[in-house]
PDB file of N, CA, C and O in Angstrom:
ATOM      1  N   MET A   1      36.206  -8.853  -1.834  1.00  0.00           N
ATOM      2  CA  MET A   1      35.772  -7.370  -1.565  1.00  0.00           C
ATOM      3  C   MET A   1      34.086  -7.166  -1.568  1.00  0.00           C
ATOM      4  O   MET A   1      33.425  -7.554  -2.531  1.00  0.00           O
ATOM      5  N   SER A   2      33.604  -6.665  -0.658  1.00  0.00           N
ATOM      6  CA  SER A   2      32.057  -6.520  -0.902  1.00  0.00           C
ATOM      7  C   SER A   2      31.734  -5.201  -1.045  1.00  0.00           C
ATOM      8  O   SER A   2      32.429  -4.219  -0.781  1.00  0.00           O
ATOM      9  N   LEU A   3      30.462  -5.262  -1.549  1.00  0.00           N
ATOM     10  CA  LEU A   3      29.832  -3.973  -1.888  1.00  0.00           C
ATOM     11  C   LEU A   3      28.550  -3.490  -1.350  1.00  0.00           C
ATOM     12  O   LEU A   3      27.490  -4.107  -1.451  1.00  0.00           O
ATOM     13  N   ASN A   4      28.713  -2.288  -0.740  1.00  0.00           N
ATOM     14  CA  ASN A   4      27.597  -1.910   0.007  1.00  0.00           C
ATOM     15  C   ASN A   4      26.664  -1.323  -0.899  1.00  0.00           C
ATOM     16  O   ASN A   4      26.768  -0.156  -1.278  1.00  0.00           O
ATOM     17  N   PHE A   5      25.641  -2.198  -1.302  1.00  0.00           N
ATOM     18  CA  PHE A   5      24.314  -1.525  -1.959  1.00  0.00           C
ATOM     19  C   PHE A   5      23.677  -0.333  -1.475  1.00  0.00           C
ATOM     20  O   PHE A   5      23.359   0.590  -2.225  1.00  0.00           O
ATOM     21  N   THR A   6      23.489  -0.335  -0.271  1.00  0.00           N
ATOM     22  CA  THR A   6      22.613   0.771   0.357  1.00  0.00           C
ATOM     23  C   THR A   6      23.424   1.951  -0.076  1.00  0.00           C
ATOM     24  O   THR A   6      22.884   2.811  -0.772  1.00  0.00           O
ATOM     25  N   SER A   7      24.711   2.064   0.289  1.00  0.00           N
ATOM     26  CA  SER A   7      25.295   3.488   0.095  1.00  0.00           C
ATOM     27  C   SER A   7      25.406   3.759  -1.494  1.00  0.00           C
ATOM     28  O   SER A   7      25.341   4.908  -1.930  1.00  0.00           O
ATOM     29  N   VAL A   8      25.599   2.501  -2.435  1.00  0.00           N
ATOM     30  CA  VAL A   8      25.521   2.794  -3.836  1.00  0.00           C
ATOM     31  C   VAL A   8      24.070   3.388  -4.044  1.00  0.00           C
ATOM     32  O   VAL A   8      23.996   4.498  -4.571  1.00  0.00           O
ATOM     33  N   ARG A   9      22.982   2.773  -3.693  1.00  0.00           N
ATOM     34  CA  ARG A   9      21.738   3.137  -4.030  1.00  0.00           C
ATOM     35  C   ARG A   9      21.396   4.526  -3.725  1.00  0.00           C
ATOM     36  O   ARG A   9      20.750   5.256  -4.476  1.00  0.00           O
ATOM     37  N   LYS A  10      21.871   4.854  -2.567  1.00  0.00           N
ATOM     38  CA  LYS A  10      21.588   6.157  -2.172  1.00  0.00           C
ATOM     39  C   LYS A  10      22.229   7.226  -2.948  1.00  0.00           C
ATOM     40  O   LYS A  10      21.628   8.250  -3.271  1.00  0.00           O
ATOM     41  N   SER A  11      23.645   6.943  -3.292  1.00  0.00           N
ATOM     42  CA  SER A  11      24.417   8.056  -3.905  1.00  0.00           C
ATOM     43  C   SER A  11      23.913   8.086  -5.495  1.00  0.00           C
ATOM     44  O   SER A  11      24.122   9.119  -6.131  1.00  0.00           O
ATOM     45  N   LYS A  12      23.419   7.247  -5.976  1.00  0.00           N
ATOM     46  CA  LYS A  12      23.141   7.201  -7.698  1.00  0.00           C
ATOM     47  C   LYS A  12      21.538   7.604  -7.980  1.00  0.00           C
ATOM     48  O   LYS A  12      21.102   8.227  -8.948  1.00  0.00           O
ATOM     49  N   PHE A  13      20.912   7.145  -7.019  1.00  0.00           N
ATOM     50  CA  PHE A  13      19.439   7.552  -7.320  1.00  0.00           C
ATOM     51  C   PHE A  13      18.822   8.414  -6.547  1.00  0.00           C
ATOM     52  O   PHE A  13      18.865   8.225  -5.331  1.00  0.00           O
ATOM     53  N   PRO A  14      18.127   9.527  -7.072  1.00  0.00           N
ATOM     54  CA  PRO A  14      17.437  10.625  -6.356  1.00  0.00           C
ATOM     55  C   PRO A  14      16.207   9.852  -5.417  1.00  0.00           C
ATOM     56  O   PRO A  14      15.807   8.736  -5.749  1.00  0.00           O
ATOM     57  N   SER A  15      15.675  10.542  -4.252  1.00  0.00           N
ATOM     58  CA  SER A  15      14.494  10.044  -3.698  1.00  0.00           C
ATOM     59  C   SER A  15      13.314  10.247  -4.482  1.00  0.00           C
ATOM     60  O   SER A  15      13.266  11.207  -5.252  1.00  0.00           O
ATOM     61  N   VAL A  16      12.365   9.454  -4.371  1.00  0.00           N
ATOM     62  CA  VAL A  16      11.300   9.751  -5.159  1.00  0.00           C
ATOM     63  C   VAL A  16       9.984   9.775  -4.153  1.00  0.00           C
ATOM     64  O   VAL A  16      10.033   9.264  -3.034  1.00  0.00           O
ATOM     65  N   LYS A  17       8.962  10.339  -4.605  1.00  0.00           N
ATOM     66  CA  LYS A  17       7.523  10.346  -3.779  1.00  0.00           C
ATOM     67  C   LYS A  17       6.563   9.884  -4.591  1.00  0.00           C
ATOM     68  O   LYS A  17       6.427  10.235  -5.763  1.00  0.00           O
ATOM     69  N   LEU A  18       5.688   8.882  -3.848  1.00  0.00           N
ATOM     70  CA  LEU A  18       4.707   8.285  -4.809  1.00  0.00           C
ATOM     71  C   LEU A  18       3.507   9.436  -4.886  1.00  0.00           C
ATOM     72  O   LEU A  18       3.169   9.960  -3.825  1.00  0.00           O
ATOM     73  N   GLU A  19       3.008   9.743  -5.836  1.00  0.00           N
ATOM     74  CA  GLU A  19       1.899  10.706  -5.975  1.00  0.00           C
ATOM     75  C   GLU A  19       0.534  10.141  -6.372  1.00  0.00           C
ATOM     76  O   GLU A  19      -0.448  10.524  -5.735  1.00  0.00           O
ATOM     77  N   HIS A  20       0.393   9.301  -7.328  1.00  0.00           N
ATOM     78  CA  HIS A  20      -0.765   8.840  -7.524  1.00  0.00           C
ATOM     79  C   HIS A  20      -0.419   6.975  -8.073  1.00  0.00           C
ATOM     80  O   HIS A  20       0.619   6.522  -8.555  1.00  0.00           O
ATOM     81  N   VAL A  21      -1.645   6.298  -7.779  1.00  0.00           N
ATOM     82  CA  VAL A  21      -1.695   4.727  -8.268  1.00  0.00           C
ATOM     83  C   VAL A  21      -2.799   4.616  -9.117  1.00  0.00           C
ATOM     84  O   VAL A  21      -3.933   4.895  -8.728  1.00  0.00           O
ATOM     85  N   LEU A  22      -2.524   4.185 -10.371  1.00  0.00           N
ATOM     86  CA  LEU A  22      -3.323   3.632 -11.103  1.00  0.00           C
ATOM     87  C   LEU A  22      -3.296   2.196 -11.162  1.00  0.00           C
ATOM     88  O   LEU A  22      -2.313   1.719 -11.730  1.00  0.00           O
ATOM     89  N   GLY A  23      -4.348   1.218 -10.600  1.00  0.00           N
ATOM     90  CA  GLY A  23      -4.216  -0.169 -10.856  1.00  0.00           C
ATOM     91  C   GLY A  23      -4.766  -0.793  -9.436  1.00  0.00           C
ATOM     92  O   GLY A  23      -4.977  -0.105  -8.437  1.00  0.00           O
ATOM     93  N   PHE A  24      -4.928  -1.964  -9.504  1.00  0.00           N
ATOM     94  CA  PHE A  24      -5.480  -2.760  -8.462  1.00  0.00           C
ATOM     95  C   PHE A  24      -5.028  -4.174  -8.369  1.00  0.00           C
ATOM     96  O   PHE A  24      -4.910  -4.794  -9.426  1.00  0.00           O
ATOM     97  N   THR A  25      -4.819  -4.636  -7.489  1.00  0.00           N
ATOM     98  CA  THR A  25      -4.099  -6.216  -7.345  1.00  0.00           C
ATOM     99  C   THR A  25      -5.138  -6.833  -6.342  1.00  0.00           C
ATOM    100  O   THR A  25      -5.376  -6.273  -5.272  1.00  0.00           O
ATOM    101  N   SER A  26      -5.712  -7.931  -6.693  1.00  0.00           N
ATOM    102  CA  SER A  26      -6.470  -8.714  -5.822  1.00  0.00           C
ATOM    103  C   SER A  26      -6.734 -10.037  -6.352  1.00  0.00           C
ATOM    104  O   SER A  26      -7.075 -10.111  -7.533  1.00  0.00           O
ATOM    105  N   ILE A  27      -6.617 -11.214  -5.580  1.00  0.00           N
ATOM    106  CA  ILE A  27      -7.005 -12.513  -5.944  1.00  0.00           C
ATOM    107  C   ILE A  27      -8.429 -12.597  -5.385  1.00  0.00           C
ATOM    108  O   ILE A  27      -9.029 -13.557  -5.869  1.00  0.00           O
ATOM    109  N   SER A  28      -9.122 -11.913  -4.547  1.00  0.00           N
ATOM    110  CA  SER A  28     -10.106 -12.265  -3.854  1.00  0.00           C
ATOM    111  C   SER A  28     -10.912 -10.845  -3.585  1.00  0.00           C
ATOM    112  O   SER A  28     -10.214  -9.831  -3.597  1.00  0.00           O
ATOM    113  N   ASN A  29     -12.183 -10.713  -3.370  1.00  0.00           N
ATOM    114  CA  ASN A  29     -12.744  -9.487  -2.921  1.00  0.00           C
ATOM    115  C   ASN A  29     -12.460  -9.319  -1.563  1.00  0.00           C
ATOM    116  O   ASN A  29     -13.283  -8.545  -1.073  1.00  0.00           O
ATOM    117  N   SER A  30     -11.514  -9.782  -0.620  1.00  0.00           N
ATOM    118  CA  SER A  30     -11.328  -9.445   0.616  1.00  0.00           C
ATOM    119  C   SER A  30     -10.159  -8.218   0.542  1.00  0.00           C
ATOM    120  O   SER A  30      -9.878  -7.727   1.636  1.00  0.00           O
ATOM    121  N   ALA A  31      -9.587  -7.779  -0.417  1.00  0.00           N
ATOM    122  CA  ALA A  31      -8.542  -6.914  -0.674  1.00  0.00           C
ATOM    123  C   ALA A  31      -9.154  -5.499  -0.872  1.00  0.00           C
ATOM    124  O   ALA A  31      -8.438  -4.604  -1.323  1.00  0.00           O
ATOM    125  N   VAL A  32     -10.556  -5.246  -0.523  1.00  0.00           N
ATOM    126  CA  VAL A  32     -11.138  -4.083  -0.788  1.00  0.00           C
ATOM    127  C   VAL A  32     -11.750  -3.765   0.584  1.00  0.00           C
ATOM    128  O   VAL A  32     -12.206  -4.725   1.205  1.00  0.00           O
ATOM    129  N   ALA A  33     -11.829  -2.401   1.205  1.00  0.00           N
ATOM    130  CA  ALA A  33     -12.686  -2.253   2.500  1.00  0.00           C
ATOM    131  C   ALA A  33     -12.859  -0.795   2.483  1.00  0.00           C
ATOM    132  O   ALA A  33     -12.018  -0.016   2.034  1.00  0.00           O
ATOM    133  N   GLN A  34     -14.178  -0.406   3.077  1.00  0.00           N
ATOM    134  CA  GLN A  34     -14.401   1.061   3.239  1.00  0.00           C
ATOM    135  C   GLN A  34     -15.140   1.349   4.198  1.00  0.00           C
ATOM    136  O   GLN A  34     -15.909   0.567   4.758  1.00  0.00           O
ATOM    137  N   THR A  35     -14.944   2.637   4.497  1.00  0.00           N
ATOM    138  CA  THR A  35     -15.486   3.401   5.516  1.00  0.00           C
ATOM    139  C   THR A  35     -16.661   4.459   5.070  1.00  0.00           C
ATOM    140  O   THR A  35     -16.780   4.436   3.845  1.00  0.00           O
ATOM    141  N   GLN A  36     -17.356   5.166   5.555  1.00  0.00           N
ATOM    142  CA  GLN A  36     -18.119   6.179   4.860  1.00  0.00           C
ATOM    143  C   GLN A  36     -17.248   7.024   4.085  1.00  0.00           C
ATOM    144  O   GLN A  36     -17.706   7.330   2.984  1.00  0.00           O
ATOM    145  N   SER A  37     -16.013   7.522   4.398  1.00  0.00           N
ATOM    146  CA  SER A  37     -15.202   8.525   3.651  1.00  0.00           C
ATOM    147  C   SER A  37     -14.144   8.025   2.894  1.00  0.00           C
ATOM    148  O   SER A  37     -13.696   8.687   1.958  1.00  0.00           O
ATOM    149  N   THR A  38     -13.604   6.721   3.248  1.00  0.00           N
ATOM    150  CA  THR A  38     -12.428   6.033   2.651  1.00  0.00           C
ATOM    151  C   THR A  38     -12.572   4.581   2.172  1.00  0.00           C
ATOM    152  O   THR A  38     -13.033   3.630   2.804  1.00  0.00           O
ATOM    153  N   ILE A  39     -12.063   4.609   0.876  1.00  0.00           N
ATOM    154  CA  ILE A  39     -12.140   3.107   0.373  1.00  0.00           C
ATOM    155  C   ILE A  39     -10.511   2.500   0.368  1.00  0.00           C
ATOM    156  O   ILE A  39      -9.662   3.147  -0.245  1.00  0.00           O
ATOM    157  N   ALA A  40     -10.205   1.486   0.937  1.00  0.00           N
ATOM    158  CA  ALA A  40      -8.790   1.049   1.269  1.00  0.00           C
ATOM    159  C   ALA A  40      -8.598  -0.321   0.186  1.00  0.00           C
ATOM    160  O   ALA A  40      -9.251  -1.356   0.322  1.00  0.00           O
ATOM    161  N   TYR A  41      -7.797  -0.148  -0.664  1.00  0.00           N
ATOM    162  CA  TYR A  41      -7.471  -1.424  -1.695  1.00  0.00           C
ATOM    163  C   TYR A  41      -6.206  -1.511  -1.931  1.00  0.00           C
ATOM    164  O   TYR A  41      -5.411  -0.609  -1.665  1.00  0.00           O
ATOM    165  N   ALA A  42      -5.883  -2.682  -2.489  1.00  0.00           N
ATOM    166  CA  ALA A  42      -4.558  -3.186  -2.504  1.00  0.00           C
ATOM    167  C   ALA A  42      -4.055  -2.984  -3.935  1.00  0.00           C
ATOM    168  O   ALA A  42      -4.804  -3.200  -4.887  1.00  0.00           O
ATOM    169  N   ALA A  43      -2.587  -2.504  -4.121  1.00  0.00           N
ATOM    170  CA  ALA A  43      -1.840  -2.485  -5.563  1.00  0.00           C
ATOM    171  C   ALA A  43      -0.558  -3.223  -5.261  1.00  0.00           C
ATOM    172  O   ALA A  43       0.367  -2.621  -4.716  1.00  0.00           O
ATOM    173  N   GLY A  44      -0.492  -4.057  -5.476  1.00  0.00           N
ATOM    174  CA  GLY A  44       0.829  -4.987  -4.923  1.00  0.00           C
ATOM    175  C   GLY A  44       1.159  -5.017  -3.519  1.00  0.00           C
ATOM    176  O   GLY A  44       0.516  -5.648  -2.680  1.00  0.00           O
ATOM    177  N   SER A  45       2.204  -4.300  -3.285  1.00  0.00           N
ATOM    178  CA  SER A  45       2.522  -4.314  -1.843  1.00  0.00           C
ATOM    179  C   SER A  45       2.169  -2.762  -1.169  1.00  0.00           C
ATOM    180  O   SER A  45       2.722  -2.377  -0.138  1.00  0.00           O
ATOM    181  N   THR A  46       1.341  -2.089  -1.784  1.00  0.00           N
ATOM    182  CA  THR A  46       0.774  -0.852  -1.336  1.00  0.00           C
ATOM    183  C   THR A  46      -0.577  -0.742  -1.154  1.00  0.00           C
ATOM    184  O   THR A  46      -1.366  -0.958  -2.074  1.00  0.00           O
ATOM    185  N   THR A  47      -0.948  -0.398   0.050  1.00  0.00           N
ATOM    186  CA  THR A  47      -2.471  -0.026   0.401  1.00  0.00           C
ATOM    187  C   THR A  47      -2.733   1.330   0.061  1.00  0.00           C
ATOM    188  O   THR A  47      -2.084   2.237   0.582  1.00  0.00           O
ATOM    189  N   ILE A  48      -3.701   1.557  -0.834  1.00  0.00           N
ATOM    190  CA  ILE A  48      -3.917   2.765  -1.172  1.00  0.00           C
ATOM    191  C   ILE A  48      -5.183   3.127  -0.243  1.00  0.00           C
ATOM    192  O   ILE A  48      -5.953   2.205   0.028  1.00  0.00           O
ATOM    193  N   LEU A  49      -5.463   4.514   0.298  1.00  0.00           N
ATOM    194  CA  LEU A  49      -6.353   4.935   0.843  1.00  0.00           C
ATOM    195  C   LEU A  49      -7.086   5.982   0.134  1.00  0.00           C
ATOM    196  O   LEU A  49      -6.570   7.099   0.184  1.00  0.00           O
ATOM    197  N   TYR A  50      -8.121   5.866  -0.482  1.00  0.00           N
ATOM    198  CA  TYR A  50      -8.789   6.870  -1.098  1.00  0.00           C
ATOM    199  C   TYR A  50      -9.881   7.468  -0.520  1.00  0.00           C
ATOM    200  O   TYR A  50     -10.858   6.827  -0.134  1.00  0.00           O
ATOM    201  N   ASN A  51      -9.760   8.804  -0.426  1.00  0.00           N
ATOM    202  CA  ASN A  51     -10.791   9.643   0.306  1.00  0.00           C
ATOM    203  C   ASN A  51     -12.044  10.118  -0.625  1.00  0.00           C
ATOM    204  O   ASN A  51     -11.942  11.164  -1.265  1.00  0.00           O
ATOM    205  N   LYS A  52     -12.905   9.541  -0.670  1.00  0.00           N
ATOM    206  CA  LYS A  52     -14.127   9.924  -1.351  1.00  0.00           C
ATOM    207  C   LYS A  52     -14.543  11.340  -1.522  1.00  0.00           C
ATOM    208  O   LYS A  52     -14.899  11.789  -2.611  1.00  0.00           O
ATOM    209  N   GLU A  53     -14.484  12.145  -0.253  1.00  0.00           N
ATOM    210  CA  GLU A  53     -14.768  13.348  -0.275  1.00  0.00           C
ATOM    211  C   GLU A  53     -14.030  14.231  -0.950  1.00  0.00           C
ATOM    212  O   GLU A  53     -14.564  15.038  -1.710  1.00  0.00           O
ATOM    213  N   THR A  54     -12.444  14.178  -0.715  1.00  0.00           N
ATOM    214  CA  THR A  54     -11.450  15.006  -1.333  1.00  0.00           C
ATOM    215  C   THR A  54     -10.916  14.528  -2.598  1.00  0.00           C
ATOM    216  O   THR A  54     -10.155  15.204  -3.291  1.00  0.00           O
ATOM    217  N   ARG A  55     -11.364  13.224  -2.931  1.00  0.00           N
ATOM    218  CA  ARG A  55     -10.824  12.527  -4.184  1.00  0.00           C
ATOM    219  C   ARG A  55      -9.252  12.491  -4.179  1.00  0.00           C
ATOM    220  O   ARG A  55      -8.645  12.646  -5.239  1.00  0.00           O
ATOM    221  N   LYS A  56      -8.541  12.271  -2.906  1.00  0.00           N
ATOM    222  CA  LYS A  56      -7.197  12.273  -3.019  1.00  0.00           C
ATOM    223  C   LYS A  56      -6.687  10.870  -2.479  1.00  0.00           C
ATOM    224  O   LYS A  56      -7.501  10.311  -1.745  1.00  0.00           O
ATOM    225  N   GLN A  57      -5.528  10.212  -2.696  1.00  0.00           N
ATOM    226  CA  GLN A  57      -5.012   9.002  -2.265  1.00  0.00           C
ATOM    227  C   GLN A  57      -3.748   9.293  -1.175  1.00  0.00           C
ATOM    228  O   GLN A  57      -2.901  10.184  -1.233  1.00  0.00           O
ATOM    229  N   ASP A  58      -3.884   8.447  -0.368  1.00  0.00           N
ATOM    230  CA  ASP A  58      -2.670   8.457   0.556  1.00  0.00           C
ATOM    231  C   ASP A  58      -2.179   6.862   0.591  1.00  0.00           C
ATOM    232  O   ASP A  58      -2.961   5.989   0.217  1.00  0.00           O
ATOM    233  N   PHE A  59      -0.980   6.569   1.011  1.00  0.00           N
ATOM    234  CA  PHE A  59      -0.396   5.219   0.563  1.00  0.00           C
ATOM    235  C   PHE A  59       0.232   4.721   1.914  1.00  0.00           C
ATOM    236  O   PHE A  59       0.655   5.414   2.839  1.00  0.00           O
ATOM    237  N   VAL A  60       0.194   3.489   1.815  1.00  0.00           N
ATOM    238  CA  VAL A  60       0.972   2.762   2.966  1.00  0.00           C
ATOM    239  C   VAL A  60       1.697   1.582   2.145  1.00  0.00           C
ATOM    240  O   VAL A  60       1.038   0.778   1.486  1.00  0.00           O
ATOM    241  N   ILE A  61       2.955   1.539   2.222  1.00  0.00           N
ATOM    242  CA  ILE A  61       3.916   0.777   1.502  1.00  0.00           C
ATOM    243  C   ILE A  61       4.449  -0.248   2.556  1.00  0.00           C
ATOM    244  O   ILE A  61       4.996   0.113   3.598  1.00  0.00           O
ATOM    245  N   SER A  62       4.255  -1.502   2.219  1.00  0.00           N
ATOM    246  CA  SER A  62       4.719  -2.812   2.992  1.00  0.00           C
ATOM    247  C   SER A  62       6.025  -2.863   3.122  1.00  0.00           C
ATOM    248  O   SER A  62       6.664  -2.844   2.070  1.00  0.00           O
ATOM    249  N   ASN A  63       6.755  -2.938   4.367  1.00  0.00           N
ATOM    250  CA  ASN A  63       8.026  -3.015   4.381  1.00  0.00           C
ATOM    251  C   ASN A  63       8.568  -4.432   3.744  1.00  0.00           C
ATOM    252  O   ASN A  63       9.720  -4.597   3.345  1.00  0.00           O
ATOM    253  N   THR A  64       7.591  -5.363   3.724  1.00  0.00           N
ATOM    254  CA  THR A  64       8.224  -6.715   3.270  1.00  0.00           C
ATOM    255  C   THR A  64       8.035  -6.768   1.690  1.00  0.00           C
ATOM    256  O   THR A  64       8.520  -7.696   1.043  1.00  0.00           O
ATOM    257  N   ARG A  65       7.359  -5.808   1.131  1.00  0.00           N
ATOM    258  CA  ARG A  65       7.290  -5.811  -0.369  1.00  0.00           C
ATOM    259  C   ARG A  65       6.436  -7.096  -0.766  1.00  0.00           C
ATOM    260  O   ARG A  65       6.618  -7.442  -1.933  1.00  0.00           O
ATOM    261  N   ARG A  66       5.543  -7.871  -0.037  1.00  0.00           N
ATOM    262  CA  ARG A  66       4.866  -8.856  -0.327  1.00  0.00           C
ATOM    263  C   ARG A  66       3.287  -8.241  -0.984  1.00  0.00           C
ATOM    264  O   ARG A  66       2.972  -7.052  -0.948  1.00  0.00           O
ATOM    265  N   THR A  67       2.616  -9.103  -1.438  1.00  0.00           N
ATOM    266  CA  THR A  67       1.386  -8.796  -2.300  1.00  0.00           C
ATOM    267  C   THR A  67       0.390  -8.716  -1.101  1.00  0.00           C
ATOM    268  O   THR A  67       0.239  -9.645  -0.307  1.00  0.00           O
ATOM    269  N   ILE A  68      -0.173  -7.712  -1.046  1.00  0.00           N
ATOM    270  CA  ILE A  68      -1.639  -7.698  -0.031  1.00  0.00           C
ATOM    271  C   ILE A  68      -2.693  -8.524  -0.622  1.00  0.00           C
ATOM    272  O   ILE A  68      -3.137  -8.504  -1.770  1.00  0.00           O
ATOM    273  N   THR A  69      -3.029  -9.297   0.441  1.00  0.00           N
ATOM    274  CA  THR A  69      -4.239 -10.246  -0.115  1.00  0.00           C
ATOM    275  C   THR A  69      -5.616  -9.807   0.605  1.00  0.00           C
ATOM    276  O   THR A  69      -6.709 -10.102   0.122  1.00  0.00           O
ATOM    277  N   SER A  70      -5.481  -9.139   1.704  1.00  0.00           N
ATOM    278  CA  SER A  70      -6.614  -8.919   2.472  1.00  0.00           C
ATOM    279  C   SER A  70      -6.489  -7.589   3.396  1.00  0.00           C
ATOM    280  O   SER A  70      -5.522  -7.253   4.079  1.00  0.00           O
ATOM    281  N   ILE A  71      -7.806  -6.885   3.221  1.00  0.00           N
ATOM    282  CA  ILE A  71      -7.782  -5.652   3.973  1.00  0.00           C
ATOM    283  C   ILE A  71      -9.145  -5.610   4.819  1.00  0.00           C
ATOM    284  O   ILE A  71     -10.209  -6.113   4.456  1.00  0.00           O
ATOM    285  N   SER A  72      -8.933  -4.974   5.911  1.00  0.00           N
ATOM    286  CA  SER A  72     -10.293  -4.628   6.771  1.00  0.00           C
ATOM    287  C   SER A  72     -10.290  -3.573   7.652  1.00  0.00           C
ATOM    288  O   SER A  72      -9.269  -3.338   8.298  1.00  0.00           O
ATOM    289  N   PHE A  73     -11.248  -2.923   7.771  1.00  0.00           N
ATOM    290  CA  PHE A  73     -11.241  -1.718   8.832  1.00  0.00           C
ATOM    291  C   PHE A  73     -11.839  -2.465   9.852  1.00  0.00           C
ATOM    292  O   PHE A  73     -12.410  -3.542   9.680  1.00  0.00           O
ATOM    293  N   SER A  74     -11.674  -1.760  11.138  1.00  0.00           N
ATOM    294  CA  SER A  74     -11.987  -2.116  12.538  1.00  0.00           C
ATOM    295  C   SER A  74     -13.553  -1.594  12.352  1.00  0.00           C
ATOM    296  O   SER A  74     -13.899  -0.769  11.507  1.00  0.00           O
ATOM    297  N   PRO A  75     -14.439  -2.248  13.321  1.00  0.00           N
ATOM    298  CA  PRO A  75     -15.898  -1.616  13.071  1.00  0.00           C
ATOM    299  C   PRO A  75     -15.988  -0.150  13.274  1.00  0.00           C
ATOM    300  O   PRO A  75     -16.936   0.417  12.730  1.00  0.00           O
ATOM    301  N   THR A  76     -15.208   0.506  13.924  1.00  0.00           N
ATOM    302  CA  THR A  76     -15.444   1.985  14.097  1.00  0.00           C
ATOM    303  C   THR A  76     -14.363   2.783  13.065  1.00  0.00           C
ATOM    304  O   THR A  76     -14.030   3.965  13.154  1.00  0.00           O
ATOM    305  N   GLY A  77     -13.979   1.942  12.209  1.00  0.00           N
ATOM    306  CA  GLY A  77     -13.167   2.545  11.122  1.00  0.00           C
ATOM    307  C   GLY A  77     -11.878   3.366  11.406  1.00  0.00           C
ATOM    308  O   GLY A  77     -11.275   3.933  10.494  1.00  0.00           O
ATOM    309  N   ARG A  78     -11.427   3.416  12.868  1.00  0.00           N
ATOM    310  CA  ARG A  78     -10.342   3.860  13.113  1.00  0.00           C
ATOM    311  C   ARG A  78      -8.825   3.148  12.770  1.00  0.00           C
ATOM    312  O   ARG A  78      -7.752   3.740  12.656  1.00  0.00           O
ATOM    313  N   TYR A  79      -9.063   1.838  12.657  1.00  0.00           N
ATOM    314  CA  TYR A  79      -7.829   1.072  12.292  1.00  0.00           C
ATOM    315  C   TYR A  79      -8.087   0.419  11.196  1.00  0.00           C
ATOM    316  O   TYR A  79      -9.219   0.165  10.785  1.00  0.00           O
ATOM    317  N   LEU A  80      -6.849   0.056  10.568  1.00  0.00           N
ATOM    318  CA  LEU A  80      -6.963  -0.812   9.097  1.00  0.00           C
ATOM    319  C   LEU A  80      -5.975  -1.856   9.278  1.00  0.00           C
ATOM    320  O   LEU A  80      -4.823  -1.568   9.603  1.00  0.00           O
ATOM    321  N   ALA A  81      -6.372  -3.111   9.080  1.00  0.00           N
ATOM    322  CA  ALA A  81      -5.512  -4.227   9.042  1.00  0.00           C
ATOM    323  C   ALA A  81      -5.504  -4.807   7.527  1.00  0.00           C
ATOM    324  O   ALA A  81      -6.488  -4.875   6.791  1.00  0.00           O
ATOM    325  N   THR A  82      -4.002  -5.266   7.178  1.00  0.00           N
ATOM    326  CA  THR A  82      -3.866  -5.909   6.114  1.00  0.00           C
ATOM    327  C   THR A  82      -3.148  -7.229   6.307  1.00  0.00           C
ATOM    328  O   THR A  82      -2.363  -7.439   7.232  1.00  0.00           O
ATOM    329  N   GLY A  83      -3.491  -8.149   5.319  1.00  0.00           N
ATOM    330  CA  GLY A  83      -2.698  -9.332   5.294  1.00  0.00           C
ATOM    331  C   GLY A  83      -1.995  -9.444   3.831  1.00  0.00           C
ATOM    332  O   GLY A  83      -2.385  -8.898   2.798  1.00  0.00           O
ATOM    333  N   GLU A  84      -0.871 -10.279   3.997  1.00  0.00           N
ATOM    334  CA  GLU A  84      -0.054 -10.392   2.833  1.00  0.00           C
ATOM    335  C   GLU A  84       0.154 -11.988   2.570  1.00  0.00           C
ATOM    336  O   GLU A  84      -0.069 -12.779   3.487  1.00  0.00           O
ATOM    337  N   VAL A  85       0.595 -12.446   1.264  1.00  0.00           N
ATOM    338  CA  VAL A  85       0.883 -13.458   0.930  1.00  0.00           C
ATOM    339  C   VAL A  85       2.332 -13.914   1.186  1.00  0.00           C
ATOM    340  O   VAL A  85       3.164 -13.011   1.095  1.00  0.00           O
ATOM    341  N   ASN A  86       2.749 -15.024   1.458  1.00  0.00           N
ATOM    342  CA  ASN A  86       4.330 -15.145   1.423  1.00  0.00           C
ATOM    343  C   ASN A  86       4.470 -16.490   0.638  1.00  0.00           C
ATOM    344  O   ASN A  86       4.217 -17.612   1.077  1.00  0.00           O
ATOM    345  N   ILE A  87       4.919 -16.161  -0.603  1.00  0.00           N
ATOM    346  CA  ILE A  87       4.941 -17.171  -1.612  1.00  0.00           C
ATOM    347  C   ILE A  87       6.351 -17.263  -2.078  1.00  0.00           C
ATOM    348  O   ILE A  87       6.659 -18.067  -2.959  1.00  0.00           O
TER     349      ILE A  87
END
């Protein structure tokens, strides 16, 4: 007999929404990047985008759930790239 964990998980646990992150995960200074209005930093497998003007956070959670080790904005600030470790 096999158990479908996806259906069990959905039926027993309500969905949650990430509202705020307190914390920072980094093994080097390459896990922080900023533009004029936004600071991007890693907290585990989540990239936090902090808007300095509004003092609000947005989040990008990695599908792989691996620790983010590097973050960089493109020269224009339009794109953000992250790298992660596979240990």
